[in-house]
BAVEX-809644 format. One record per atom (N, C-alpha, C, O): z, x, y. Coordinates in steps of 0.1 Angstrom, whole numbers, padded with zeros to 4 digits, always signed. Layout:
N
ZXY...
//
This chain:
282
+1830-0677-0063+1817-0682-0061+1810-0677-0049+1798-0673-0049+1818-0676-0038+1812-0670-0026+1807-0656-0028+1797-0651-0023+1815-0648-0036+1811-0634-0039+1797-0634-0046+1789-0626-0043+1795-0643-0055+1783-0643-0062+1771-0647-0053+1760-0642-0055+1774-0655-0043+1763-0659-0034+1760-0647-0025+1748-0645-0021+1770-0640-0021+1767-0628-0013+1758-0618-0020+1750-0611-0014+1760-0617-0033+1751-0609-0041+1738-0615-0043+1728-0607-0044+1737-0628-0044+1724-0635-0047+1715-0634-0035+1703-0631-0036+1720-0636-0023+1711-0638-0011+1702-0626-0009+1690-0628-0008+1707-0613-0009+1698-0602-0007+1689-0599-0019+1679-0592-0018+1693-0604-0031+1685-0601-0043+1673-0610-0044+1664-0606-0051+1672-0621-0036+1660-0629-0036+1651-0624-0025+1654-0626-0013+1640-0618-0028+1632-0611-0018+1620-0620-0016+1615-0627-0025+1615-0620-0003+1602-0627+0000+1590-0619-0004+1579-0624-0006+1592-0606-0007+1581-0597-0010+1576-0599-0024+1584-0602-0033+1563-0599-0026+1557-0600-0040+1559-0587-0048+1564-0577-0042+1556-0588-0061+1557-0576-0069+1549-0565-0063+1553-0553-0063+1537-0568-0058+1528-0559-0052+1528-0561-0037+1522-0571-0032+1535-0553-0029+1537-0555-0015+1523-0557-0008+1514-0549-0011+1522-0567+0001+1510-0569+0009+1498-0573+0001+1487-0574+0006+1500-0576-0012+1489-0582-0020+1477-0573-0019+1465-0578-0017+1478-0560-0020+1467-0551-0018+1455-0554-0027+1444-0554-0022+1458-0556-0040+1447-0558-0049+1439-0571-0046+1427-0572-0050+1445-0580-0039+1439-0593-0037+1431-0594-0024+1423-0603-0022+1433-0585-0015+1428-0586-0001+1414-0581+0000+1410-0570-0004+1405-0590+0005+1391-0586+0008+1391-0574+0018+1382-0566+0016+1400-0574+0027+1400-0564+0037+1403-0550+0031+1397-0540+0035+1412-0550+0021+1415-0537+0014+1403-0532+0006+1400-0520+0006+1397-0541-0001+1386-0538-0010+1374-0532-0001+1368-0522-0005+1372-0538+0011+1362-0533+0020+1366-0519+0025+1357-0511+0026+1378-0517+0029+1382-0504+0034+1381-0493+0023+1376-0482+0026+1385-0496+0011+1383-0487+0000+1368-0484-0002+1365-0472-0004+1360-0494-0001+1345-0492-0003+1340-0483+0007+1331-0474+0004+1344-0484+0020+1339-0476+0031+1344-0462+0029+1337-0452+0032+1357-0460+0025+1362-0447+0022+1354-0440+0011+1350-0428+0013+1351-0447+0000+1343-0441-0010+1329-0437-0006+1323-0428-0011+1324-0446+0003+1310-0443+0008+1310-0430+0016+1301-0422+0014+1320-0427+0024+1321-0415+0031+1322-0403+0021+1316-0392+0023+1331-0405+0011+1333-0394+0001+1320-0391-0006+1316-0379-0008+1313-0401-0011+1300-0399-0018+1290-0392-0010+1282-0385-0015+1290-0395+0003+1280-0389+0012+1282-0374+0014+1272-0367+0015+1295-0370+0014+1297-0356+0017+1304-0348+0006+1302-0336+0005+1311-0355-0003+1317-0348-0014+1316-0356-0027+1326-0361-0032+1304-0357-0032+1301-0367-0042+1307-0365-0056+1309-0374-0063+1311-0352-0059+1316-0350-0072+1328-0340-0071+1327-0329-0076+1339-0344-0066+1351-0335-0064+1357-0332-0078+1359-0341-0086+1360-0319-0081+1365-0316-0093+1380-0319-0094+1386-0322-0104+1387-0318-0082+1402-0321-0082+1405-0327-0068+1401-0322-0058+1411-0339-0069+1414-0347-0057+1429-0351-0058+1435-0353-0068+1435-0351-0046+1449-0356-0045+1449-0368-0035+1443-0368-0025+1455-0379-0040+1457-0390-0032+1472-0391-0027+1481-0394-0035+1474-0387-0015+1488-0386-0010+1493-0399-0005+1486-0406+0003+1505-0403-0009+1510-0416-0006+1503-0427-0014+1498-0437-0008+1501-0425-0027+1492-0433-0035+1497-0447-0037+1489-0456-0042+1510-0450-0034+1516-0463-0036+1513-0468-0051+1518-0461-0060+1506-0479-0053+1504-0485-0066+1491-0480-0072+1487-0486-0082+1485-0470-0067+1474-0463-0074+1461-0470-0073+1451-0465-0080+1459-0480-0065+1446-0487-0064+1435-0478-0060+1424-0478-0066+1437-0470-0049+1426-0461-0044+1424-0449-0054+1413-0445-0056+1435-0444-0059+1434-0433-0068+1426-0436-0080+1418-0428-0085+1427-0448-0085+1419-0453-0096+1405-0454-0093+1396-0450-0101+1402-0457-0081+1387-0458-0076+1382-0443-0075+1371-0441-0079+1390-0434-0070+1386-0420-0069+1383-0415-0083+1373-0407-0085+1391-0419-0093+1389-0414-0106+1375-0417-0112+1370-0411-0121+1369-0428-0107+1356-0432-0112+1345-0423-0107+1334-0423-0113+1348-0414-0097+1338-0404-0093+1337-0393-0103+1328-0385-0102+1347-0392-0112+1348-0380-0121+1357-0370-0115+1362-0371-0104+1360-0360-0123+1369-0350-0119+1384-0354-0120+1386-0366-0123+1393-0345-0118+1407-0349-0119+1412-0355-0106+1409-0350-0096+1421-0365-0108+1427-0371-0096+1442-0372-0098+1446-0376-0109+1449-0367-0088+1464-0368-0089+1469-0376-0077+1467-0373-0066+1476-0387-0081+1482-0395-0071+1497-0391-0068+1504-0388-0078+1501-0390-0056+1514-0385-0052+1521-0395-0044+1516-0401-0035+1534-0398-0048+1542-0407-0040+1557-0403-0042+1561-0398-0052+1565-0406-0032+1579-0403-0032+1587-0412-0040+1598-0409-0044+1582-0424-0042+1590-0435-0049+1588-0435-0064+1577-0437-0069+1598-0432-0071+1597-0431-0086+1593-0444-0093+1586-0443-0103+1597-0455-0087+1593-0468-0094+1578-0470-0093+1572-0475-0103+1572-0466-0082+1558-0467-0081+1551-0458-0091+1541-0461-0098+1556-0445-0092+1549-0436-0101+1551-0441-0115+1541-0440-0123+1562-0446-0119+1564-0451-0133+1555-0463-0135+1549-0464-0146+1553-0472-0125+1544-0483-0127+1529-0478-0129+1522-0483-0138+1525-0468-0121+1512-0463-0122+1509-0456-0135+1498-0458-0141+1519-0449-0140+1517-0442-0153+1515-0452-0164+1507-0450-0173+1521-0464-0163+1519-0474-0173+1506-0481-0171+1498-0483-0180+1503-0485-0158+1491-0493-0155+1478-0485-0158+1468-0491-0162+1478-0472-0155+1466-0464-0157+1467-0454-0168+1460-0443-0167+1474-0457-0178+1476-0448-0189+1463-0445-0197+1462-0434-0203+1454-0454-0196+1441-0452-0203+1430-0445-0195+1419-0444-0200+1434-0441-0183+1424-0434-0175+1426-0419-0176+1436-0414-0171+1418-0412-0184+1422-0398-0188+1422-0388-0177+1429-0378-0178+1414-0391-0166+1414-0381-0155+1422-0385-0143+1420-0379-0132+1432-0394-0146+1441-0398-0135+1455-0396-0139+1460-0401-0149+1463-0389-0130+1477-0387-0133+1485-0389-0120+1479-0390-0109+1498-0389-0121+1506-0392-0110+1518-0383-0109+1524-0379-0120+1522-0379-0097+1532-0369-0095+1542-0375-0085+1539-0379-0074+1555-0375-0089+1565-0380-0080+1571-0369-0071+1573-0358-0076+1572-0371-0058+1578-0361-0050+1573-0362-0035+1563-0370-0032+1578-0354-0027+1574-0353-0013+1563-0343-0012+1565-0332-0015+1552-0348-0007+1540-0339-0006+1543-0327+0002+1537-0316-0001+1551-0328+0012+1554-0316+0021+1561-0305+0013+1561-0293+0017+1569-0309+0003+1577-0299-0004+1572-0296-0018+1577-0287-0025+1563-0303-0023+1558-0301-0037+1551-0287-0038+1544-0283-0029+1553-0281-0049+1546-0268-0051+1533-0270-0058+1532-0272-0070+1522-0271-0050+1509-0273-0055+1500-0261-0054+1502-0253-0044+1492-0258-0063+1484-0246-0063+1474-0245-0051+1468-0255-0048+1474-0234-0044+1466-0232-0032+1451-0231-0035+1447-0226-0046+1443-0236-0026+1429-0234-0026+1422-0239-0039+1413-0232-0045+1427-0251-0044+1422-0256-0057+1415-0270-0056+1407-0274-0064+1419-0277-0045+1414-0291-0044+1401-0292-0036+1399-0284-0026+1393-0301-0040+1380-0304-0033+1382-0315-0022+1375-0315-0012+1392-0323-0025+1394-0335-0016+1409-0339-0016+1416-0339-0027+1414-0343-0004+1427-0349-0003+1425-0361+0005+1419-0361+0016+1431-0372+0001+1430-0385+0008+1444-0389+0013+1454-0387+0005+1445-0394+0025+1458-0398+0031+1455-0411+0038+1452-0411+0050+1457-0422+0031+1453-0435+0036+1466-0443+0041+1475-0446+0033+1466-0446+0054+1476-0454+0060+1490-0448+0058+1500-0455+0055+1492-0435+0060+1505-0429+0058+1509-0421+0070+1521-0418+0072+1500-0416+0078+1504-0407+0089+1514-0412+0098+1523-0405+0103+1514-0425+0101+1524-0431+0111+1538-0432+0105+1547-0435+0112+1539-0428+0092+1553-0428+0086+1559-0414+0088+1571-0413+0086+1552-0405+0093+1557-0391+0095+1561-0388+0109+1554-0393+0118+1571-0381+0111+1575-0376+0125+1564-0366+0130+1557-0361+0121+1563-0364+0143+1553-0356+0148+1552-0342+0142+1541-0337+0138+1563-0335+0140+1563-0322+0134+1559-0323+0119+1553-0313+0114+1562-0334+0113+1559-0335+0099+1544-0337+0097+1538-0333+0087+1538-0344+0107+1523-0346+0106+1516-0333+0107+1506-0330+0100+1521-0324+0115+1515-0310+0116+1517-0303+0103+1507-0297+0098+1529-0304+0097+1531-0298+0084+1522-0303+0074+1517-0296+0065+1520-0317+0074+1511-0323+0064+1497-0317+0065+1491-0314+0054+1492-0317+0077+1478-0312+0078+1477-0297+0074+1467-0293+0068+1487-0289+0077+1487-0275+0073+1489-0274+0058+1483-0265+0052+1497-0283+0052+1498-0283+0037+1485-0286+0031+1481-0280+0021+1478-0296+0036+1465-0299+0031+1455-0287+0032+1448-0284+0022+1456-0280+0043+1447-0268+0044+1450-0258+0033+1441-0251+0028+1463-0256+0029+1466-0246+0019+1461-0250+0005+1458-0241-0002+1460-0263+0002+1456-0266-0012+1441-0269-0013+1436-0269-0024+1435-0271-0001+1420-0273-0002+1413-0260-0004+1417-0249+0001+1402-0261-0011+1392-0249-0012+1386-0248+0002+1385-0258+0009+1380-0236+0005+1372-0235+0017+1361-0245+0016+1353-0246+0007+1359-0253+0027+1349-0263+0027+1353-0276+0021+1345-0286+0020+1366-0277+0016+1371-0290+0011+1373-0300+0021+1373-0297+0033+1375-0313+0017+1376-0324+0026+1389-0331+0026+1396-0332+0016+1392-0337+0038+1404-0345+0040+1399-0359+0045+1391-0359+0055+1403-0369+0038+1400-0383+0043+1412-0390+0048+1422-0391+0040+1412-0394+0060+1423-0401+0066+1419-0415+0070+1408-0418+0075+1428-0425+0067+1427-0439+0072+1439-0442+0080+1450-0440+0075+1437-0446+0092+1448-0448+0101+1446-0460+0110+1435-0463+0115+1457-0468+0112+1456-0479+0121+1455-0475+0136+1463-0466+0140+1445-0480+0143+1443-0475+0156+1453-0481+0166+1456-0475+0177+1460-0492+0162+1470-0497+0171+1484-0491+0169+1493-0494+0176+1485-0482+0160+1498-0474+0159+1494-0459+0156+1500-0454+0146+1485-0454+0163+1482-0439+0162+1495-0431+0164+1503-0435+0172+1496-0420+0158+1508-0411+0159+1510-0408+0174+1501-0405+0182+1523-0409+0178+1528-0406+0191+1521-0413+0202+1520-0409+0214+1516-0425+0199+1509-0433+0210+1496-0427+0214+1491-0430+0225+1489-0419+0206+1477-0412+0209+1466-0423+0209+1466-0432+0201+1456-0421+0218+1444-0429+0218+1436-0424+0206+1439-0414+0200+1425-0432+0202+1417-0428+0191+1411-0414+0194+1410-0406+0185+1406-0412+0206+1400-0399+0209+1410-0388+0208+1407-0377+0203+1422-0390+0213+1433-0380+0212+1437-0377+0198+1440-0366+0194+1437-0388+0190+1440-0386+0176+1429-0377+0169+1433-0368+0161+1417-0379+0172+1406-0371+0167+1407-0356+0171+1405-0347+0164+1412-0355+0184+1414-0341+0189+1425-0334+0181+1425-0322+0178+1436-0342+0178+1447-0337+0170+1442-0332+0156+1445-0321+0152+1434-0340+0149+1429-0336+0136+1420-0324+0138+1419-0315+0129+1412-0324+0149+1402-0313+0151+1409-0300+0154+1402-0290+0153+1422-0299+0156+1428-0287+0158+1429-0279+0145+1430-0267+0144+1428-0287+0133+1430-0281+0120+1417-0281+0112+1415-0273+0103+1409-0292+0114+1397-0294+0106+1385-0296+0115+1386-0298+0127+1374-0296+0109+1361-0300+0115+1359-0315+0112+1357-0318+0100+1359-0323+0122+1357-0338+0120+1342-0340+0116+1334-0337+0125+1339-0345+0104+1326-0346+0099+1320-0360+0103+1309-0361+0107+1328-0370+0100+1323-0383+0103+1335-0393+0105+1345-0391+0099+1333-0403+0113+1343-0413+0115+1337-0427+0114+1325-0429+0115+1345-0437+0111+1341-0450+0109+1352-0460+0114+1363-0458+0110+1348-0469+0123+1358-0479+0128+1357-0492+0121+1346-0496+0117+1368-0498+0118+1369-0511+0112+1374-0521+0122+1384-0518+0129+1368-0533+0123+1372-0543+0133+1378-0555+0126+1371-0565+0122+1391-0555+0125+1399-0565+0118+1408-0573+0127+1416-0581+0122+1408-0571+0140+1417-0577+0149+1417-0592+0148+1428-0599+0147+1405-0598+0148+1404-0613+0147+1408-0617+0133+1414-0628+0132+1404-0610+0123+1407-0614+0109+1422-0613+0107+1427-0621+0099+1429-0604+0113+1444-0603+0111+1451-0616+0114+1461-0620+0108+1445-0624+0124+1452-0637+0128+1451-0647+0117+1459-0657+0117+1443-0645+0107+1442-0653+0095+1449-0646+0083+1456-0653+0076+1446-0633+0082+1452-0626+0070+1467-0625+0070+1473-0628+0059+1473-0622+0081+1487-0620+0081+1495-0633+0078+1505-0633+0071+1491-0644+0084+1498-0657+0081+1496-0660+0066+1505-0666+0060+1485-0657+0060+1483-0660+0046+1493-0651+0037+1498-0656+0028+1494-0639+0041+1504-0630+0034+1518-0635+0035+1526-0636+0026+1522-0639+0048+1535-0645+0050+1537-0658+0042+1548-0660+0037+1527-0666+0041+1528-0678+0034+1530-0676+0019+1538-0682+0012+1522-0666+0013+1524-0662-0001+1538-0657-0003+1544-0660-0014+1543-0649+0006+1557-0644+0005+1567-0655+0005+1577-0655-0003+1565-0665+0013+1574-0676+0015+1574-0685+0002+1584-0690-0003+1562-0686-0004+1561-0694-0017+1568-0686-0028+1575-0693-0036+1567-0673-0028+1574-0665-0038+1589-0666-0036+1596-0668-0046+1594-0666-0024+1608-0668-0021+1613-0682-0025+1623-0683-0031+1605-0692-0021+1609-0706-0025+1610-0708-0040+1619-0714-0045+1600-0702-0047+1599-0703-0061+1612-0697-0068+1618-0703-0077+1617-0686-0063+1629-0680-0068+1641-0688-0064+1651-0689-0072+1641-0693-0052+1653-0702-0047+1654-0714-0056+1665-0718-0059+1643-0720-0060+1643-0733-0067+1650-0731-0081+1654-0741-0087+1650-0719-0086+1657-0716-0099+1672-0720-0097+1678-0724-0107+1677-0717-0085+1691-0719-0083+1694-0732-0075+1705-0734-0070+1683-0741-0074+1684-0752-0065+1696-0761-0067+1702-0766-0057+1700-0765-0080+1711-0774-0082+1724-0768-0076+1732-0775-0070+1726-0755-0077+1738-0748-0072+1738-0747-0057+1748-0749-0050+1726-0744-0052+1724-0743-0037+1728-0757-0031+1735-0757-0021+1722-0768-0036+1725-0781-0030+1739-0785-0032+1745-0791-0023+1745-0781-0044+1759-0785-0046+1768-0778-0037+1779-0783-0034+1765-0766-0033+1774-0758-0024+1769-0760-0009+1775-0753+0000+1760-0769-0007+1755-0771+0007+1750-0758+0013+1751-0756+0025+1743-0750+0005+1737-0738+0011+1725-0741+0019+1717-0749+0015+1724-0736+0031+1713-0739+0040+1703-0728+0041+1705-0718+0049+1692-0728+0034+1682-0718+0035+1670-0722+0044+1663-0714+0049+1668-0735+0045+1658-0741+0054+1665-0751+0064+1675-0757+0060+1659-0753+0076+1666-0761+0086+1665-0776+0082+1655-0781+0077+1676-0783+0085+1677-0797+0084+1673-0803+0071+1677-0798+0060+1666-0814+0071+1662-0821+0059+1653-0813+0050+1651-0816+0038+1646-0804+0056+1637-0795+0049+1644-0788+0037+1637-0786+0027+1656-0784+0039+1664-0777+0029+1665-0786+0016+1662-0781+0005+1668-0799+0018+1670-0808+0006+1656-0811+0000+1655-0812-0012+1646-0813+0009+1633-0817+0004+1627-0806-0004+1621-0809-0015+1628-0793+0000+1622-0782-0007+1630-0778-0020+1624-0773-0029+1643-0779-0019+1651-0774-0030+1656-0784-0040+1661-0780-0051+1654-0797-0038+1658-0806-0048+1648-0805-0060+1636-0802-0058+1653-0808-0072+1643-0808-0084+1631-0816-0081+1632-0828-0077+1620-0811-0084+1607-0818-0082+1596-0812-0090+1592-0801-0089+1591-0820-0100+1580-0816-0109+1568-0814-0100+1559-0805-0103+1566-0823-0090+1554-0822-0082+1553-0809-0075+1542-0803-0074+1564-0804-0069+1564-0792-0062+1562-0780-0071+1554-0771-0068+1569-0780-0083+1568-0769-0092+1554-0768-0099+1549-0757-0101+1548-0779-0102+1536-0779-0111+1523-0782-0103+1513-0779-0108+1525-0788-0091+1512-0792-0084+1512-0785-0070+1503-0777-0067+1521-0788-0061+1520-0785-0047+1521-0769-0045+1511-0764-0039+1531-0763-0050+1532-0748-0048+1522-0740-0054+1516-0731-0048+1518-0743-0067+1507-0736-0073+1494-0738-0066+1486-0729-0064+1491-0750-0061+1479-0753-0054+1478-0745-0041+1468-0739-0038+1489-0745-0033+1489-0738-0020+1488-0723-0023+1481-0716-0015+1495-0718-0033+1494-0704-0036+1479-0700-0040+1474-0690-0035+1473-0708-0048+1459-0704-0052+1450-0705-0040+1440-0697-0039+1452-0715-0032+1443-0717-0020+1445-0705-0011+1435-0699-0005+1457-0700-0009+1460-0689+0000+1454-0676-0006+1448-0668+0001+1455-0674-0019+1449-0662-0025+1434-0663-0025+1428-0652-0023+1428-0675-0026+1414-0676-0025+1409-0672-0011+1399-0664-0010+1416-0676-0001+1412-0672+0013+1414-0657+0015+1406-0651+0022+1425-0652+0009+1428-0638+0011+1417-0629+0004+1414-0618+0008+1411-0634-0007+1401-0627-0015+1387-0629-0009+1378-0622-0013+1385-0639-0001+1372-0643+0003+1365-0632+0012+1369-0629+0023+1354-0627+0006+1346-0617+0014+1338-0624+0025+1335-0618+0035+1335-0637+0022+1327-0644+0033+1336-0646+0045+1331-0644+0056+1348-0650+0043+1357-0652+0055+1360-0639+0062+1359-0638+0074+1362-0628+0054+1365-0615+0060+1352-0610+0067+1353-0605+0079+1341-0611+0061+1328-0606+0067+1325-0614+0080+1321-0608+0090+1327-0627+0080+1324-0635+0092+1333-0632+0103+1328-0630+0115+1346-0631+0101+1355-0628+0112+1355-0614+0117+1356-0611+0129+1352-0604+0108+1351-0590+0113+1338-0589+0121+1337-0581+0131+1327-0596+0117+1314-0595+0124+1316-0601+0138+1312-0596+0148+1323-0613+0139+1325-0619+0152+1334-0610+0161+1331-0608+0173+1344-0604+0155+1353-0595+0163+1345-0583+0168+1347-0579+0179+1337-0576+0159+1330-0565+0163+1319-0568+0174+1317-0560+0182+1314-0580+0173+1303-0584+0182+1309-0589+0196+1304-0585+0206+1319-0597+0195+1324-0604+0207+1336-0596+0214+1337-0596+0226+1344-0590+0206+1356-0583+0211+1358-0570+0205+1368-0567+0198+1348-0561+0207+1349-0548+0200+1361-0540+0202+1367-0534+0193+1366-0539+0214+1377-0530+0217+1390-0536+0212+1399-0529+0206+1392-0549+0214+1404-0556+0209+1404-0558+0194+1415-0558+0188+1393-0558+0188+1392-0561+0173+1393-0548+0165+1395-0549+0153+1390-0536+0171+1390-0524+0164+1404-0520+0159+1413-0518+0168+1407-0520+0146+1420-0518+0141+1422-0506+0133+1434-0501+0132+1412-0501+0127+1414-0489+0118+1403-0479+0120+1391-0482+0123+1407-0467+0118+1397-0456+0120+1398-0447+0107+1408-0443+0102+1386-0445+0101+1384-0436+0089+1379-0423+0094+1369-0423+0102+1385-0412+0090+1381-0399+0095+1379-0390+0083+1389-0388+0075+1367-0385+0081+1365-0375+0071+1363-0361+0078+1355-0359+0086+1372-0352+0074+1373-0339+0080+1372-0328+0070+1375-0330+0058+1367-0316+0074+1364-0306+0065+1372-0293+0068+1372-0289+0080+1377-0286+0058+1383-0273+0061+1373-0263+0064+1362-0262+0057+1375-0255+0074+1366-0245+0078+1364-0234+0067+1374-0230+0061+1352-0230+0065+1350-0221+0054+1355-0207+0057+1354-0197+0050
//
């Protein structure tokens, strides 16, 4: 029995099917909208676009609405398999599994490459390789769109130094700052709460065995209170809390209010993301 529990514990994850609830977050929808606004302003009808680190394909699907061919690239095969099923009816959207740095992509064919929230996953020398690889596949005058967290810029660079780094390879055309610092104090706890509800829901499937073996997943009396059979918890309390948390996570009013206050009252502390649209020199 102990062996089965050792297998069970790591198999119950707090993470949702879609990590970070990307599709549900007002903040993500706003960031995607601002990214598309930059693209429409400078590259309104790309014939071929690559979305590097496409994850579950949400932004790639939005790019496909601009027309032209869109190829989402990700190293994780399960994500690519998911995307091919989820977007099988979008004729101009396809997905490619592999490491962007080593994939054999045709040179000077792309009008646009997007790299949203991925640069900080690369080592310093890999980031240089990534930008050089983008240069090889872009047409002269093609565009690169980067979205990057300002609080974890590569190598501890300031925002200005990061722009200088990009400027070594591209012409920086336009930048846009997003002020989510204050909103994060609400958004991140909501995400953690949803993950905890997901975890508890899975635990409750095994609750009779957990209680019978005196397994302690929560401190003190809370363990028995949360894990004992309860129709109220399963059918009322947990679904209500989950829906309330999702409602707040999706709320554009809450997001807009807190980002406005952050941008107005605490601009430096609240600035969390930088969008950079850069162009390959002709």
